[in-house]
C-alpha positions as a Markdown table, in Angstrom:
| # | Residue | x | y | z |
|---|---|---|---|---|
| 1 | Unk | 12.2 | 158.7 | 108.3 |
| 2 | Unk | 10.8 | 155.3 | 109.2 |
| 3 | Unk | 8.8 | 154.8 | 106.0 |
| 4 | Unk | 9.8 | 155.9 | 102.5 |
| 5 | Unk | 7.8 | 156.8 | 99.5 |
| 6 | Unk | 8.1 | 153.2 | 98.4 |
| 7 | Unk | 6.6 | 151.7 | 101.6 |
| 8 | Unk | 2.9 | 151.4 | 101.2 |
| 9 | Unk | 0.4 | 152.2 | 103.8 |
| 10 | Unk | -2.8 | 150.2 | 104.3 |
| 11 | Unk | -5.5 | 152.6 | 105.7 |
| 12 | Unk | -8.6 | 150.8 | 107.1 |
| 13 | Unk | -11.5 | 153.2 | 107.5 |
| 14 | Unk | -10.3 | 155.5 | 104.7 |
| 15 | Unk | -13.7 | 156.8 | 103.8 |
| 16 | Unk | -14.7 | 157.9 | 107.4 |
| 17 | Unk | -14.4 | 161.4 | 108.7 |
| 18 | Unk | -11.0 | 160.9 | 110.3 |
| 19 | Unk | -9.9 | 158.4 | 107.6 |
| 20 | Unk | -10.3 | 161.0 | 104.8 |
| 21 | Unk | -8.2 | 163.5 | 106.7 |
| 22 | Unk | -5.5 | 160.8 | 107.4 |
| 23 | Unk | -5.4 | 159.8 | 103.7 |
| 24 | Unk | -5.1 | 163.4 | 102.5 |
| 25 | Unk | -2.3 | 164.1 | 105.0 |
| 26 | Unk | -0.3 | 160.9 | 104.0 |
| 27 | Unk | -0.7 | 161.6 | 100.3 |
| 28 | Unk | 0.3 | 165.2 | 100.8 |
| 29 | Unk | 3.5 | 163.7 | 102.4 |
| 30 | Unk | 4.2 | 161.6 | 99.2 |
| 31 | Unk | 3.2 | 158.3 | 100.7 |
| 32 | Unk | 1.3 | 155.8 | 98.6 |
| 33 | Unk | -1.9 | 154.8 | 100.4 |
| 34 | Unk | -4.2 | 151.9 | 99.8 |
| 35 | Unk | -7.5 | 152.8 | 101.4 |
| 36 | Unk | -10.3 | 150.5 | 102.4 |
| 37 | Unk | -13.7 | 151.7 | 103.4 |
| 38 | Unk | -16.9 | 149.8 | 104.3 |
| 39 | Unk | -18.1 | 150.0 | 100.7 |
| 40 | Unk | -14.9 | 148.5 | 99.4 |
| 41 | Unk | -14.6 | 145.6 | 101.8 |
| 42 | Unk | -16.8 | 144.4 | 104.6 |
| 43 | Unk | -14.4 | 143.6 | 107.4 |
| 44 | Unk | -17.1 | 142.0 | 109.5 |
| 45 | Unk | -17.1 | 139.0 | 107.1 |
| 46 | Unk | -14.6 | 136.2 | 107.8 |
| 47 | Unk | -13.7 | 136.0 | 104.1 |
| 48 | Unk | -12.4 | 139.6 | 104.1 |
| 49 | Unk | -9.2 | 138.2 | 105.7 |
| 50 | Unk | -8.2 | 136.5 | 102.5 |
| 51 | Unk | -8.8 | 139.8 | 100.6 |
| 52 | Unk | -6.5 | 141.7 | 103.0 |
| 53 | Unk | -3.5 | 139.4 | 102.9 |
| 54 | Unk | -2.4 | 140.2 | 99.3 |
| 55 | Unk | -2.4 | 143.9 | 100.2 |
| 56 | Unk | 0.3 | 143.8 | 102.9 |
| 57 | Unk | 4.0 | 142.9 | 102.9 |
| 58 | Unk | 6.8 | 143.2 | 105.5 |
| 59 | Unk | 7.2 | 146.9 | 104.5 |
| 60 | Unk | 3.5 | 147.8 | 105.0 |
| 61 | Unk | 2.4 | 150.2 | 107.7 |
| 62 | Unk | -1.2 | 149.3 | 108.7 |
| 63 | Unk | -3.4 | 152.1 | 110.1 |
| 64 | Unk | -6.6 | 151.1 | 111.7 |
| 65 | Unk | -9.1 | 154.0 | 111.7 |
| 66 | Unk | -12.3 | 152.0 | 111.0 |
| 67 | Unk | -15.0 | 152.2 | 113.7 |
| 68 | Unk | -18.7 | 152.5 | 114.3 |
| 69 | Unk | -19.7 | 156.1 | 114.8 |
| 70 | Unk | -19.7 | 157.1 | 118.4 |
| 71 | Unk | -23.4 | 158.1 | 118.7 |
| 72 | Unk | -24.4 | 154.8 | 117.1 |
| 73 | Unk | -22.0 | 152.7 | 119.0 |
| 74 | Unk | -23.6 | 152.3 | 122.5 |
| 75 | Unk | -25.4 | 149.1 | 121.8 |
| 76 | Unk | -24.5 | 145.4 | 122.0 |
| 77 | Unk | -25.0 | 145.1 | 118.3 |
| 78 | Unk | -22.6 | 147.9 | 117.6 |
| 79 | Unk | -20.1 | 146.4 | 120.0 |
| 80 | Unk | -20.4 | 143.1 | 118.2 |
| 81 | Unk | -19.8 | 144.8 | 114.8 |
| 82 | Unk | -16.7 | 146.6 | 116.1 |
| 83 | Unk | -15.2 | 143.4 | 117.6 |
| 84 | Unk | -15.8 | 141.5 | 114.4 |
| 85 | Unk | -13.9 | 144.1 | 112.4 |
| 86 | Unk | -11.0 | 144.2 | 115.0 |
| 87 | Unk | -10.9 | 140.4 | 115.0 |
| 88 | Unk | -10.3 | 140.3 | 111.3 |
| 89 | Unk | -7.5 | 142.8 | 111.5 |
| 90 | Unk | -5.9 | 141.0 | 114.5 |
| 91 | Unk | -6.0 | 137.7 | 112.5 |
| 92 | Unk | -4.2 | 139.5 | 109.6 |
| 93 | Unk | -1.5 | 140.8 | 112.0 |
| 94 | Unk | -1.1 | 137.4 | 113.5 |
| 95 | Unk | -0.5 | 135.8 | 110.1 |
| 96 | Unk | 1.5 | 138.4 | 108.3 |
| 97 | Unk | 4.3 | 140.4 | 109.8 |
| 98 | Unk | 4.1 | 144.1 | 108.8 |
| 99 | Unk | 6.5 | 147.0 | 109.4 |
| 100 | Unk | 4.2 | 148.7 | 112.0 |
| 101 | Unk | 0.5 | 148.9 | 113.1 |
| 102 | Unk | -1.3 | 152.1 | 114.3 |
| 103 | Unk | -4.6 | 151.7 | 116.0 |
| 104 | Unk | -6.8 | 154.8 | 116.6 |
| 105 | Unk | -8.6 | 154.4 | 119.9 |
| 106 | Unk | -10.3 | 156.9 | 122.1 |
| 107 | Unk | -9.8 | 158.7 | 125.4 |
| 108 | Unk | -13.3 | 157.4 | 126.3 |
| 109 | Unk | -11.5 | 154.3 | 127.6 |
| 110 | Unk | -10.8 | 156.3 | 130.7 |
| 111 | Unk | -14.6 | 156.7 | 131.4 |
| 112 | Unk | -16.8 | 159.4 | 130.0 |
| 113 | Unk | -18.8 | 160.1 | 133.2 |
| 114 | Unk | -16.0 | 160.0 | 135.7 |
| 115 | Unk | -14.1 | 163.1 | 136.9 |
| 116 | Unk | -10.3 | 162.9 | 136.4 |
| 117 | Unk | -8.4 | 166.1 | 136.1 |
| 118 | Unk | -4.9 | 164.7 | 135.5 |
| 119 | Unk | -5.3 | 161.8 | 133.0 |
| 120 | Unk | -2.1 | 160.3 | 131.6 |
| 121 | Unk | -1.3 | 157.2 | 129.6 |
| 122 | Unk | -0.7 | 155.5 | 132.9 |
| 123 | Unk | -4.3 | 156.1 | 134.1 |
| 124 | Unk | -6.1 | 152.8 | 134.3 |
| 125 | Unk | -8.9 | 152.5 | 131.7 |
| 126 | Unk | -12.4 | 152.3 | 133.2 |
| 127 | Unk | -14.7 | 152.3 | 130.1 |
| 128 | Unk | -18.4 | 152.8 | 130.9 |
| 129 | Unk | -20.0 | 152.7 | 127.5 |
| 130 | Unk | -20.1 | 150.0 | 124.8 |
| 131 | Unk | -18.2 | 152.3 | 122.5 |
| 132 | Unk | -15.3 | 152.6 | 124.9 |
| 133 | Unk | -15.4 | 148.9 | 125.8 |
| 134 | Unk | -15.2 | 148.0 | 122.1 |
| 135 | Unk | -12.3 | 150.4 | 121.6 |
| 136 | Unk | -10.3 | 149.1 | 124.6 |
| 137 | Unk | -11.0 | 145.5 | 123.5 |
| 138 | Unk | -9.6 | 146.5 | 120.1 |
| 139 | Unk | -6.5 | 147.9 | 121.7 |
| 140 | Unk | -5.8 | 144.6 | 123.5 |
| 141 | Unk | -6.5 | 142.4 | 120.5 |
| 142 | Unk | -4.4 | 144.4 | 118.1 |
| 143 | Unk | -1.5 | 144.7 | 120.5 |
| 144 | Unk | -1.4 | 141.0 | 121.4 |
| 145 | Unk | -1.7 | 139.8 | 117.8 |
| 146 | Unk | 1.0 | 142.2 | 116.5 |
| 147 | Unk | 3.4 | 141.9 | 119.4 |
| 148 | Unk | 3.2 | 138.1 | 119.3 |
| 149 | Unk | 4.9 | 138.2 | 115.8 |
| 150 | Unk | 7.2 | 141.1 | 116.6 |
| 151 | Unk | 5.3 | 143.9 | 114.9 |
| 152 | Unk | 5.7 | 147.3 | 116.5 |
| 153 | Unk | 2.4 | 148.9 | 117.6 |
| 154 | Unk | 1.1 | 152.3 | 118.4 |
| 155 | Unk | -2.2 | 153.0 | 120.2 |
| 156 | Unk | -3.4 | 156.6 | 119.7 |
| 157 | Unk | -6.2 | 157.4 | 122.2 |
| 158 | Unk | -7.8 | 160.4 | 120.6 |
| 159 | Unk | -10.0 | 163.0 | 122.3 |
| 160 | Unk | -13.0 | 164.3 | 120.5 |
| 161 | Unk | -12.0 | 165.6 | 117.1 |
| 162 | Unk | -14.0 | 168.0 | 114.9 |
| 163 | Unk | -13.8 | 169.9 | 111.7 |
| 164 | Unk | -15.4 | 170.6 | 108.3 |
| 165 | Unk | -17.7 | 167.8 | 107.3 |
| 166 | Unk | -17.9 | 166.4 | 110.9 |
| 167 | Unk | -20.8 | 163.9 | 110.8 |
| 168 | Unk | -21.1 | 163.5 | 114.5 |
| 169 | Unk | -24.1 | 165.8 | 114.8 |
| 170 | Unk | -25.9 | 163.5 | 117.3 |
| 171 | Unk | -23.1 | 163.7 | 119.8 |
| 172 | Unk | -23.0 | 166.4 | 122.5 |
| 173 | Unk | -20.2 | 168.7 | 121.3 |
| 174 | Unk | -19.0 | 170.8 | 118.4 |
| 175 | Unk | -20.8 | 169.4 | 115.4 |
| 176 | Unk | -24.2 | 169.3 | 117.2 |
| 177 | Unk | -23.8 | 172.8 | 118.6 |
| 178 | Unk | -22.8 | 174.2 | 115.2 |
| 179 | Unk | -25.7 | 172.5 | 113.4 |
| 180 | Unk | -28.3 | 173.6 | 115.9 |
| 181 | Unk | -26.9 | 177.2 | 116.0 |
| 182 | Unk | -27.0 | 177.5 | 112.2 |
| 183 | Unk | -30.4 | 175.8 | 111.7 |
| 184 | Unk | -32.3 | 176.8 | 114.8 |
| 185 | Unk | -30.4 | 179.7 | 116.3 |
| 186 | Unk | -30.1 | 177.8 | 119.6 |
| 187 | Unk | -27.5 | 175.7 | 121.4 |
| 188 | Unk | -28.8 | 173.5 | 124.2 |
| 189 | Unk | -26.5 | 172.7 | 127.2 |
| 190 | Unk | -26.9 | 170.1 | 129.8 |
| 191 | Unk | -27.3 | 172.0 | 133.1 |
| 192 | Unk | -24.8 | 174.9 | 133.0 |
| 193 | Unk | -22.5 | 173.1 | 130.6 |
| 194 | Unk | -19.6 | 173.3 | 133.1 |
| 195 | Unk | -18.0 | 170.0 | 132.3 |
| 196 | Unk | -14.5 | 170.2 | 130.7 |
| 197 | Unk | -13.5 | 168.1 | 127.7 |
| 198 | Unk | -10.5 | 168.1 | 125.3 |
| 199 | Unk | -10.9 | 168.7 | 121.5 |
| 200 | Unk | -8.6 | 168.6 | 118.5 |
| 201 | Unk | -9.1 | 169.7 | 115.0 |
| 202 | Unk | -9.3 | 166.7 | 112.7 |
| 203 | Unk | -6.3 | 167.7 | 110.5 |
| 204 | Unk | -4.2 | 167.9 | 113.7 |
| 205 | Unk | -5.1 | 164.3 | 114.5 |
| 206 | Unk | -4.2 | 163.3 | 110.9 |
| 207 | Unk | -0.8 | 165.0 | 111.2 |
| 208 | Unk | -0.1 | 163.1 | 114.4 |
| 209 | Unk | -1.0 | 159.8 | 112.7 |
| 210 | Unk | 1.3 | 160.6 | 109.9 |
| 211 | Unk | 4.1 | 161.3 | 112.4 |
| 212 | Unk | 3.8 | 158.0 | 114.0 |
| 213 | Unk | 3.5 | 156.2 | 110.6 |
| 214 | Unk | 6.8 | 157.8 | 109.6 |
| 215 | Unk | 8.8 | 157.2 | 112.7 |
| 216 | Unk | 9.9 | 154.3 | 114.8 |
| 217 | Unk | 8.1 | 155.3 | 118.0 |
| 218 | Unk | 5.8 | 152.7 | 119.7 |
| 219 | Unk | 3.5 | 152.6 | 122.7 |
| 220 | Unk | 0.3 | 154.3 | 123.9 |
| 221 | Unk | -0.3 | 158.0 | 123.5 |
| 222 | Unk | -3.2 | 160.2 | 124.5 |
| 223 | Unk | -3.9 | 162.4 | 121.4 |
| 224 | Unk | -5.0 | 165.5 | 123.3 |
| 225 | Unk | -4.3 | 169.3 | 123.6 |
| 226 | Unk | -4.2 | 169.3 | 127.4 |
| 227 | Unk | -6.3 | 172.5 | 127.2 |
| 228 | Unk | -9.7 | 171.5 | 128.5 |
| 229 | Unk | -12.8 | 173.5 | 127.5 |
| 230 | Unk | -16.2 | 173.5 | 129.1 |
| 231 | Unk | -19.3 | 172.9 | 127.0 |
| 232 | Unk | -20.5 | 176.4 | 128.0 |
| 233 | Unk | -17.3 | 178.0 | 126.8 |
| 234 | Unk | -17.5 | 175.9 | 123.6 |
| 235 | Unk | -21.1 | 177.1 | 123.1 |
| 236 | Unk | -19.9 | 180.7 | 123.6 |
| 237 | Unk | -17.2 | 180.4 | 121.0 |
| 238 | Unk | -19.7 | 179.1 | 118.5 |
| 239 | Unk | -22.3 | 181.6 | 119.4 |
| 240 | Unk | -19.9 | 184.4 | 118.5 |
| 241 | Unk | -19.2 | 182.9 | 115.1 |
| 242 | Unk | -22.8 | 182.8 | 114.0 |
| 243 | Unk | -24.2 | 185.2 | 111.4 |
| 244 | Unk | -27.4 | 185.5 | 113.4 |
| 245 | Unk | -28.0 | 185.9 | 117.2 |
| 246 | Unk | -28.0 | 182.5 | 118.9 |
| 247 | Unk | -29.7 | 181.6 | 122.3 |
| 248 | Unk | -27.9 | 179.2 | 124.6 |
| 249 | Unk | -30.5 | 177.1 | 126.4 |
| 250 | Unk | -30.3 | 174.6 | 129.3 |
| 251 | Unk | -32.0 | 171.3 | 130.0 |
| 252 | Unk | -32.1 | 169.3 | 133.2 |
| 253 | Unk | -29.1 | 167.3 | 134.1 |
| 254 | Unk | -29.5 | 163.6 | 134.7 |
| 255 | Unk | -25.9 | 162.7 | 135.5 |
| 256 | Unk | -23.5 | 164.3 | 138.0 |
| 257 | Unk | -21.0 | 166.9 | 136.6 |
| 258 | Unk | -17.7 | 165.2 | 135.5 |
| 259 | Unk | -14.5 | 166.8 | 134.2 |
| 260 | Unk | -11.8 | 165.4 | 132.1 |
| 261 | Unk | -8.4 | 167.1 | 131.9 |
| 262 | Unk | -5.2 | 165.5 | 130.4 |
| 263 | Unk | -1.5 | 165.9 | 131.0 |
| 264 | Unk | -0.2 | 166.1 | 127.4 |
| 265 | Unk | 3.5 | 165.9 | 127.9 |
| 266 | Unk | 4.0 | 162.5 | 126.2 |
| 267 | Unk | 2.2 | 163.5 | 122.9 |
| 268 | Unk | 3.7 | 167.0 | 122.9 |
| 269 | Unk | 7.2 | 165.5 | 123.2 |
| 270 | Unk | 6.5 | 162.9 | 120.4 |
| 271 | Unk | 5.2 | 165.7 | 118.2 |
| 272 | Unk | 7.5 | 168.5 | 119.1 |
| 273 | Unk | 7.6 | 171.3 | 116.6 |
| 274 | Unk | 4.2 | 170.5 | 115.1 |
| 275 | Unk | 1.7 | 173.3 | 114.5 |
| 276 | Unk | -1.5 | 172.8 | 116.5 |
| 277 | Unk | -4.8 | 174.5 | 115.5 |
| 278 | Unk | -6.4 | 176.4 | 118.4 |
| 279 | Unk | -9.9 | 175.6 | 119.3 |
| 280 | Unk | -11.2 | 179.0 | 118.3 |
| 281 | Unk | -9.5 | 178.8 | 114.9 |
| 282 | Unk | -10.7 | 175.3 | 114.3 |
| 283 | Unk | -14.2 | 176.2 | 115.1 |
| 284 | Unk | -14.0 | 179.2 | 112.8 |
| 285 | Unk | -12.9 | 177.0 | 109.9 |
| 286 | Unk | -15.6 | 174.5 | 110.7 |
| 287 | Unk | -18.5 | 177.0 | 110.9 |
| 288 | Unk | -17.3 | 178.8 | 107.7 |
| 289 | Unk | -17.3 | 175.5 | 105.8 |
| 290 | Unk | -20.7 | 174.3 | 107.0 |
| 291 | Unk | -23.2 | 173.6 | 104.2 |
| 292 | Unk | -25.8 | 175.4 | 106.3 |
| 293 | Unk | -23.6 | 178.5 | 106.3 |
| 294 | Unk | -22.5 | 178.7 | 102.7 |
| 295 | Unk | -24.3 | 176.0 | 100.6 |
| 296 | Unk | -21.4 | 173.5 | 100.3 |
| 297 | Unk | -17.9 | 173.3 | 101.9 |
| 298 | Unk | -16.3 | 173.7 | 98.4 |
| 299 | Unk | -18.3 | 177.0 | 97.9 |
| 300 | Unk | -16.6 | 178.4 | 101.0 |
| 301 | Unk | -13.1 | 177.9 | 99.6 |
| 302 | Unk | -12.1 | 176.3 | 102.8 |
| 303 | Unk | -10.8 | 172.8 | 103.6 |
| 304 | Unk | -7.6 | 171.1 | 104.5 |
| 305 | Unk | -4.5 | 173.2 | 104.6 |
| 306 | Unk | -6.4 | 176.5 | 104.9 |
| 307 | Unk | -4.3 | 177.7 | 107.7 |
| 308 | Unk | -5.4 | 179.4 | 111.0 |
| 309 | Unk | -2.9 | 177.4 | 113.0 |
| 310 | Unk | -1.3 | 178.2 | 116.4 |
| 311 | Unk | 1.4 | 176.6 | 118.5 |
| 312 | Unk | 0.2 | 174.6 | 121.5 |
């Protein structure tokens, strides 16, 4: 094992949707985690650098999961905020050598509105939103700062992740569909919803982050299942999970149809033997834990570690 129970982990973005799952997964593995959220330390401010320095040593693994929410991120102001945060972390890495740095990026760097049915880690990035541009800029800043002082780095380009407590209800995808189905008994597709995208259950992403924190592997990895699903198929799965009948509606398309499919060999090889949650099982857990379904997630008796896993 690359890290031990004595090697601390600094988790930036620990109070976010993914950050909470990562922290729970690491602590379940017996690793001490020092978590920082936006309410703990404002990484946009230059003086936050001095607050970070005492928290790291040569044995620290730094995990960067802090980011502006996707549906709020397509603006120049949000881009500026994200870059300010990344710049602070890059300065830390350039001044203090740590054991390893993991940066959670996004598959959106390959372009959200372009068709590519065989994306690999070698596919050239072509970001076409401010969110993706900020994430790619973060990759470059973090890698350069870390590698200049000899710190190993891992870039994890994650596809859309979902699960209980997913706050991304404004983004076209699982959380929005589930919320609309439960509250309004409708799901609205763009056109026929034929575009394919990749999805992972949030706990699976957290398990992958833990693997890379524990081992010595470095490089760029697409965190994907390789099993693309159309928005129409996604809506159909959610429709079948609802306690009441749900209508699937359609609104006019303003962009051409685009598909994204991934070749997952690299991440599957790096995470061999790991249990992956199927999309159907993950959606079942997410719907069952929805406050609109059962009052509160805790009332459902569901959450992390509740099972329903399948091999990829």
